[in-house]
Backbone as a chain_set.jsonl record, in Angstrom:
{"seq": "XXXXXXXXXXXXXXXXXXXXXXXXXXXXXXXXXXXXXXXXXX", "coords": {"N": [[8.313, 5.169, 12.491], [5.717, 4.09, 13.44], [3.929, 4.79, 11.042], [5.145, 3.248, 9.281], [4.525, 0.601, 10.438], [1.492, 1.177, 9.695], [1.399, 1.407, 7.597], [2.217, -1.651, 6.254], [-0.278, -3.197, 7.458], [-2.064, -2.003, 6.472], [-1.624, -2.615, 3.369], [-1.805, -5.332, 3.921], [-4.4, -5.597, 4.982], [-5.653, -4.468, 2.597], [-4.801, -6.241, 0.53], [-5.954, -8.632, 1.434], [-8.539, -8.398, 1.073], [-9.164, -7.368, -1.748], [-9.896, -8.776, -4.939], [-8.491, -11.569, -6.819], [-7.852, -11.038, -9.263], [-7.205, -8.361, -9.418], [-5.321, -7.382, -7.901], [-2.56, -7.056, -8.73], [-3.074, -4.515, -9.282], [-4.241, -3.26, -7.455], [-1.569, -3.424, -5.842], [0.104, -1.502, -7.409], [-1.384, 0.683, -7.222], [-1.055, 0.981, -4.56], [1.772, 1.577, -3.976], [2.318, 3.779, -5.929], [1.419, 5.407, -4.592], [1.81, 5.404, -1.654], [4.601, 5.596, -2.122], [4.686, 8.137, -3.291], [4.063, 9.548, -1.062], [5.915, 9.176, 0.57], [8.428, 10.253, -0.42], [7.863, 12.993, -0.132], [7.706, 13.219, 2.788], [10.58, 12.643, 3.217]], "CA": [[7.914, 3.686, 13.11], [4.254, 3.942, 13.274], [3.662, 5.043, 9.731], [5.7, 1.608, 9.01], [3.374, -0.53, 10.691], [0.27, 1.272, 9.501], [1.745, 0.771, 5.581], [2.147, -2.855, 6.298], [-1.208, -3.471, 7.775], [-2.84, -1.625, 5.253], [-1.132, -3.334, 2.375], [-1.635, -6.919, 4.058], [-6.172, -5.397, 4.519], [-6.035, -4.106, 1.262], [-4.612, -7.384, -0.519], [-6.952, -9.976, 1.126], [-9.811, -8.082, 0.17], [-8.921, -7.525, -3.346], [-10.004, -10.141, -5.984], [-7.49, -12.186, -7.437], [-7.649, -10.811, -10.773], [-7.2, -6.986, -9.306], [-4.36, -7.564, -6.972], [-1.366, -6.406, -9.331], [-3.272, -3.317, -9.586], [-3.836, -2.593, -5.971], [0.062, -3.223, -5.495], [0.25, -0.567, -8.097], [-1.783, 1.771, -6.764], [-0.54, 1.455, -3.14], [3.291, 1.863, -4.57], [2.331, 5.188, -6.475], [-0.005, 6.383, -3.024], [2.582, 5.404, -0.398], [6.299, 5.982, -2.553], [4.588, 9.724, -3.318], [4.049, 10.395, 0.356], [7.047, 8.877, 1.354], [9.408, 11.14, -0.36], [7.292, 14.057, 0.414], [8.394, 13.121, 4.058], [12.165, 13.314, 3.502]], "C": [[6.328, 3.352, 12.818], [3.956, 3.808, 12.253], [4.547, 3.62, 8.992], [4.736, 0.164, 9.211], [1.839, -0.265, 9.956], [0.173, 0.757, 8.038], [1.404, -0.715, 5.591], [0.834, -3.73, 6.67], [-2.004, -3.514, 7.076], [-3.008, -1.864, 4.1], [-1.703, -4.534, 2.383], [-3.644, -6.715, 3.797], [-6.43, -5.586, 3.038], [-6.119, -5.328, 0.011], [-5.675, -8.579, -0.597], [-8.037, -9.462, 0.942], [-10.09, -7.862, -0.948], [-9.218, -8.79, -3.899], [-8.816, -10.44, -6.405], [-6.682, -11.166, -8.66], [-6.948, -9.14, -10.435], [-5.621, -6.862, -8.083], [-2.736, -6.627, -7.398], [-1.89, -4.71, -9.432], [-3.418, -2.369, -7.81], [-2.389, -2.622, -5.406], [0.885, -1.868, -6.109], [0.264, 0.731, -7.915], [-1.256, 1.943, -5.291], [0.814, 2.036, -3.28], [3.221, 3.55, -5.146], [2.043, 5.757, -5.084], [1.399, 6.889, -2.023], [4.121, 5.906, -0.924], [5.87, 7.684, -2.695], [4.734, 10.801, -1.79], [5.615, 10.335, 0.947], [8.269, 9.832, 0.819], [8.953, 12.598, -0.409], [7.956, 14.259, 1.605], [9.638, 13.259, 4.416], [12.729, 14.943, 3.532]], "O": [[5.906, 2.471, 12.07], [3.57, 2.663, 12.021], [4.106, 3.244, 7.906], [4.416, -0.801, 8.517], [1.096, -1.205, 9.673], [-0.659, 0.049, 7.471], [0.388, -1.078, 4.998], [0.796, -4.89, 6.26], [-2.704, -4.488, 6.802], [-4.057, -1.599, 3.513], [-2.13, -5.031, 1.341], [-4.256, -7.309, 2.91], [-7.094, -6.43, 2.435], [-6.897, -5.459, -0.934], [-6.141, -9.217, -1.541], [-8.813, -10.306, 0.491], [-11.232, -8.097, -1.344], [-8.818, -9.825, -3.365], [-7.977, -9.539, -6.383], [-5.532, -10.767, -8.845], [-6.149, -8.735, -11.279], [-5.257, -5.75, -7.701], [-2.061, -5.875, -6.695], [-1.078, -3.808, -9.642], [-2.915, -1.363, -7.311], [-2.089, -1.826, -4.516], [1.871, -1.317, -5.621], [1.092, 1.614, -8.14], [-1.048, 3.086, -4.886], [1.006, 3.072, -2.644], [4.031, 4.396, -4.768], [2.711, 6.711, -4.685], [1.859, 7.995, -1.741], [4.793, 6.582, -0.146], [6.671, 8.5, -2.239], [5.15, 11.924, -1.508], [6.259, 11.184, 1.563], [9.094, 10.171, 1.667], [9.803, 13.413, -0.767], [8.714, 15.221, 1.726], [10.018, 13.764, 5.472], [13.915, 15.181, 3.759]]}, "num_chains": 1, "name": "protein.A"}
């Protein structure tokens, strides 16, 4: 449960701080990072 809240909060903060032209790259990086961690947890 905590992991989901932390991930959502972290993603929101990173999107707010990223320049508009880099937001898609930030999303891609988050997907790669959190996605690989998620598969390791299973």
